[in-house]
C-alpha positions in Angstrom: 54.5 128.0 83.9 58.1 129.1 84.1 58.7 131.8 86.5 62.0 133.1 84.8 60.7 133.1 81.3 57.8 135.2 82.5 60.0 137.5 84.5 62.3 137.7 81.5 59.6 139.0 79.1 58.8 141.8 81.7 62.4 142.6 82.0 62.8 142.9 78.3 60.0 145.4 78.3 61.5 147.4 80.9 64.8 147.7 79.1 62.7 148.6 76.0 61.4 151.6 78.1 64.6 152.4 79.8 64.6 156.1 79.0 60.9 156.4 80.1 61.5 154.5 83.2 64.3 156.4 83.8 66.8 153.3 84.5 69.9 152.3 82.8 71.0 149.1 81.1 74.8 148.1 82.0 76.2 145.3 79.8 78.6 143.3 81.9 82.1 142.2 80.7 81.7 138.3 79.9 78.2 138.6 79.3 74.9 139.4 81.4 72.7 142.5 81.9 72.3 144.6 85.0 69.5 147.1 85.0 70.2 150.1 87.4 66.8 151.2 88.8 68.0 153.5 91.5 71.6 153.2 92.3 73.2 155.8 89.6 69.9 155.9 87.5 67.2 158.0 89.1 64.4 155.3 88.6 61.0 156.2 89.9 57.5 154.9 90.9 56.9 153.2 87.5 60.2 151.5 87.6 59.4 150.4 91.0 56.0 148.8 89.9 58.0 147.0 87.1 60.5 145.8 89.6 57.8 144.3 91.9 56.1 142.7 88.9 59.2 141.0 87.7 60.0 140.0 91.3 56.7 138.3 91.4 57.3 136.7 88.0 54.4 138.5 86.3 51.8 136.6 88.5 50.4 139.4 90.4 48.7 142.8 89.6 50.5 145.6 91.3 49.3 149.2 91.3 49.4 152.5 93.3 46.4 153.7 94.9 45.4 156.7 97.1 46.4 156.3 100.7 44.0 155.3 103.4 46.2 154.8 106.6 46.0 157.9 108.7 46.2 161.5 107.0 49.6 161.0 105.6 48.8 161.7 101.9 51.0 158.7 101.1 50.1 156.4 98.2 49.4 152.6 98.8 51.0 149.8 97.0 48.4 147.2 96.3 49.0 143.5 95.3 46.6 141.0 93.8 47.7 137.4 93.0 45.9 134.2 92.0 49.3 132.1 92.4 50.4 133.5 95.8 52.8 130.3 96.7 54.8 130.7 93.4 54.7 134.4 93.2 55.6 135.3 96.6 57.7 132.3 98.2 59.1 130.7 95.0 60.0 134.1 93.5 59.5 137.4 95.6 60.8 136.2 98.9 64.3 137.9 99.7 65.9 134.4 100.4 69.4 134.5 98.6 72.3 136.4 100.1 74.5 137.6 97.5 77.9 138.2 99.2 81.2 138.2 97.5 84.1 139.8 98.5 83.0 143.7 99.2 79.5 143.2 97.3 76.3 142.4 99.3 72.6 142.3 98.3 69.7 140.6 99.1 68.5 138.6 96.2 64.8 137.8 95.1 63.1 137.0 92.0 62.6 133.8 90.2 66.4 133.2 89.7 65.8 131.7 93.4 63.5 129.0 91.8 66.5 128.0 89.4 68.9 128.0 92.2 66.6 126.0 94.5 68.7 125.5 97.7 66.5 127.3 100.1 64.5 124.9 102.5 61.2 126.4 101.5 61.6 124.8 98.2 61.5 121.3 100.0 57.9 122.3 101.1 56.6 124.3 97.9 58.3 122.6 95.1 58.6 125.2 92.3 62.1 124.6 91.4 62.8 125.0 87.6 65.3 124.7 84.8 65.7 128.0 83.0 67.3 129.1 79.8 67.5 132.7 81.1 67.4 133.7 84.8 66.1 137.0 86.4 66.8 138.4 89.8 65.9 141.6 91.6 68.6 142.8 94.0 68.3 145.3 97.2 71.5 146.9 97.3 73.5 150.1 96.8 76.4 148.7 94.7 75.9 147.7 91.0 76.9 143.7 90.7 79.8 143.1 88.4 81.1 140.2 86.3 82.0 138.1 89.5 78.3 138.4 90.8 76.8 137.8 87.3 79.1 134.6 87.0 78.2 133.5 90.7 74.6 133.7 89.7 75.1 131.9 86.4 77.1 129.1 88.1 74.5 128.6 90.8 71.5 128.5 88.3 73.2 126.5 85.8 73.0 129.1 82.9 75.6 130.9 81.1 76.4 134.4 82.2 74.9 135.9 79.0 71.7 134.5 80.1 71.5 136.3 83.6 69.5 139.6 84.1 70.0 141.3 87.4 67.9 144.3 88.4 69.0 146.3 91.3 67.6 149.5 93.5 68.7 150.6 96.9 65.9 150.7 99.7 66.3 154.5 99.9 65.0 155.0 96.3 61.6 155.4 94.7 61.8 152.1 93.0 63.4 150.3 95.7 60.6 151.4 98.2 57.9 150.3 96.0 59.3 146.9 95.4 60.1 146.3 99.0 56.5 147.7 100.2 54.8 145.2 97.5 55.7 142.3 99.8 52.5 142.6 102.0 51.3 139.3 100.9 54.6 137.8 100.6 55.3 138.4 104.3 52.0 136.9 105.4 52.8 133.6 103.4 56.1 133.5 104.8 54.8 133.7 108.5 52.3 131.1 107.7 55.3 128.9 106.2 57.1 129.3 109.6 54.0 128.4 111.5 53.7 125.2 109.5 50.5 126.1 108.0 49.5 124.2 104.9 50.4 126.6 102.2 48.3 124.5 99.4 45.2 125.7 101.2 45.8 129.4 99.9 44.0 130.1 96.7 44.5 133.9 96.3 45.9 136.9 97.9 45.4 140.5 98.3 47.5 143.1 100.1 48.0 146.7 100.7 50.7 148.7 102.4 51.7 152.5 102.5 54.5 153.6 100.5 56.8 155.7 102.9 58.7 158.9 101.6 62.1 157.9 100.5 64.6 158.2 103.6 67.8 159.8 103.8 69.7 156.6 103.7 69.2 152.9 103.4 69.3 152.1 107.1 66.6 154.7 107.6 64.8 153.3 104.6 64.9 149.8 105.9 63.1 151.0 109.1 60.4 152.8 107.0 59.7 150.0 104.7 59.5 147.5 107.4 57.1 149.7 109.3 55.1 150.0 106.1 54.3 146.2 106.5 54.4 145.9 110.2 52.3 148.6 111.1 50.4 149.3 108.0 49.9 146.4 105.9 46.4 144.6 105.4 46.4 141.3 103.8 43.3 139.2 102.8 43.8 135.4 102.0 41.1 133.3 100.4 41.7 129.8 101.6 40.1 126.3 101.7 39.8 124.0 104.5 38.5 123.7 107.9 37.6 126.9 110.1 39.1 125.7 113.3 42.6 125.8 112.1 42.1 129.3 110.9 40.6 130.5 114.2 43.5 128.7 116.0 46.5 130.0 114.0 45.1 133.5 113.1 46.4 135.4 116.5 49.8 134.1 115.7 50.0 135.6 112.4 50.0 139.5 112.3 53.0 141.4 113.8 51.1 142.3 116.9 52.0 138.6 118.1 55.6 139.7 118.6 57.0 140.8 121.7 58.8 143.6 119.7 55.8 145.1 118.4 54.8 148.6 119.0 57.8 150.6 118.1 59.3 151.9 114.8 61.6 149.3 113.3 64.4 151.6 113.4 64.6 151.7 117.1 63.9 148.1 117.4 66.8 147.4 115.1 69.1 149.9 116.9 68.2 148.1 120.0 69.5 144.8 118.7 72.5 146.5 117.3 71.4 146.2 113.9 71.3 142.4 114.1 68.3 141.3 111.9 68.6 137.7 113.5 68.2 139.2 117.1 64.9 140.7 116.3 61.8 138.3 117.2 61.1 136.5 114.0 57.4 136.8 114.7 57.6 140.6 114.1 57.9 140.2 110.4 54.4 139.9 109.1 51.5 142.3 108.3 49.6 144.5 110.7 46.3 143.0 109.8 45.4 139.5 108.4 42.0 138.3 107.1 41.3 134.7 106.2 38.1 134.2 104.0 37.2 130.4 103.7 36.0 129.7 100.1 34.2 126.6 101.5 32.3 127.8 104.6 32.0 131.3 103.7 33.2 132.5 107.2 35.9 135.1 107.5 38.4 135.7 110.4 40.1 139.0 110.9 43.1 139.4 113.2 45.5 142.2 114.1 45.5 146.0 113.9 47.0 148.9 112.1 49.3 151.2 114.1 48.9 154.7 112.4 50.6 156.3 115.2 53.9 154.3 114.8 53.6 154.9 111.1 53.5 158.6 111.8 56.7 158.6 113.9 58.4 156.3 111.2 57.4 158.4 108.1 58.3 161.7 110.0 54.6 163.0 109.6 53.8 163.1 113.3 52.0 166.3 114.2 51.2 167.0 110.5 
């Protein structure tokens, strides 16, 4: 099961639907392909769903459903996967900072499995050799030939074998692909807590899609809040119940000392330094473990619709 090959097929389909999806394909001098899903091209909801599916290497069903968190009238991004570790941690997690000269973007997608330099791959495996690598970038500037060449060298492919898709956080497509990370944030938190990830069989998650913010900094606040205060994740697992009962209270965002304020306020208090924010904050609002062997379920955390209302600008509506 080659993650990059799966994502490449979806990327090719998106390119074939470029006009319909309101995206723009940019051929890069020296080889490579960039798909603009919201920087200069308008993009949209369907482009965002495509981005999210590519980011998870086509190992998840991702849909938009009617909202159910408060009375915001906002849609919900729903994710279901039977390959949660590969889809989320080997592919979707934004673990590759692409910084070169004045360019910066957070890199996700299965190109990370070809690069394989993140510590998480020492635990989960999933590194791969690929003929064509695919990455999803969260950023405001289109990557040029230097970024494509950098990715190509790191992933041991020719520049012509690189596809990079990009959308800023403050865009319809960018918002969808970020909010589709409900299950991923839960798995990453469990990884940080040293939980045995091989016990996780399937994952299901929902999170509300916020309105597009006026700028990327405000959008980072809203998309984080969608997960921290509005995401519900259900994991089907195997193994003993005692360990689930013990680890459960540590998993949801309410376990953090920083829980309770909109992320924009927290971020500003720490002078926009992500590494100063309590790392325990970055997880879904609610987490449910369903033990496939014992038939018991354990629920932890809580939604915070009042915080979402403040974040999304719907307070008093």
